[in-house]
C-alpha positions in Angstrom: 0.0 0.0 0.0 1.3 3.4 -1.0 2.1 5.8 1.9 0.2 9.1 1.6 2.3 12.1 2.2 1.2 14.6 4.8 1.1 17.4 2.2 -1.3 15.3 0.1 -3.6 14.8 3.2 -3.5 18.6 3.7 -4.6 19.3 0.2 -7.3 16.6 0.4 -8.6 18.4 3.5 -8.6 21.8 1.6 -10.7 20.1 -1.2 -13.1 18.6 1.3 -13.7 21.8 3.2 -14.3 23.6 -0.1 -16.8 20.9 -1.2 -18.5 21.1 2.2 -18.9 24.9 1.8 -20.2 24.6 -1.7 -22.9 22.1 -0.6 -24.4 24.1 2.2 -28.0 25.0 1.7 -28.2 28.8 1.2 -31.8 29.0 2.2 -30.7 28.5 5.8 -28.8 31.8 5.6 -31.5 34.1 4.1 -32.1 36.5 7.0 -30.9 39.8 5.4 -30.4 41.5 8.8 -27.7 39.1 9.8 -24.2 40.1 8.6 -23.0 36.6 9.6 -25.6 35.0 7.4 -24.8 37.3 4.5 -21.1 36.4 4.8 -21.9 32.6 4.9 -24.0 33.0 1.7 -21.2 34.8 0.0 -18.7 32.1 1.1 -21.1 29.4 -0.4 -21.3 31.3 -3.7 -17.5 31.6 -3.8 -17.0 27.9 -3.1 -19.6 26.9 -5.8 -18.0 29.2 -8.4 -14.6 27.6 -7.6 -16.0 24.2 -8.5 -18.2 25.4 -11.4 -15.5 27.5 -13.1 -12.2 25.6 -12.4 -9.0 27.6 -12.8 -5.3 27.1 -12.2 -5.9 27.2 -8.4 -8.6 24.5 -8.6 -6.3 22.4 -10.7 -3.4 22.9 -8.3 -5.4 21.8 -5.3 -6.8 18.7 -7.1 -3.4 17.7 -8.3 -1.8 18.3 -4.9 -4.6 16.2 -3.3 -3.8 13.4 -5.8 -7.3 13.7 -7.2 -8.7 13.5 -10.7 -9.5 17.2 -11.5 -12.1 16.3 -14.2 -13.9 13.8 -12.0 -14.0 16.2 -9.0 -15.3 19.0 -11.3 -18.1 16.8 -12.9 -19.2 15.3 -9.5 -19.4 18.7 -7.8 -21.3 20.3 -10.8 -24.0 17.6 -10.5 -24.3 18.0 -6.7 -24.4 21.8 -6.9 -27.0 21.8 -9.7 -29.3 19.6 -7.6 -28.9 21.8 -4.5 -29.5 25.0 -6.5 -32.7 23.5 -7.9 -33.9 22.7 -4.4 -33.0 26.2 -3.2 -35.1 27.7 -6.0 -38.1 25.7 -4.9 -38.0 27.1 -1.4 
């Protein structure tokens, strides 16, 4: 079994946290009077954009995490699309 380098684990964690942020339900943070909720909603948008419009930083993180960039992108696009449709219904 191949030993996983600590740096790889670090980048896998970065990717996991970004995916978790992107998959939060924005309807839970709709109270406009809450600065905290507005900030969370913006963070969710940024995370979603990062997966929807991959760039050199996205590619770097995926490669550093020893992950297939195309597979991560496609999987996250599907999940984000489903979540955004549910959010529109609410």
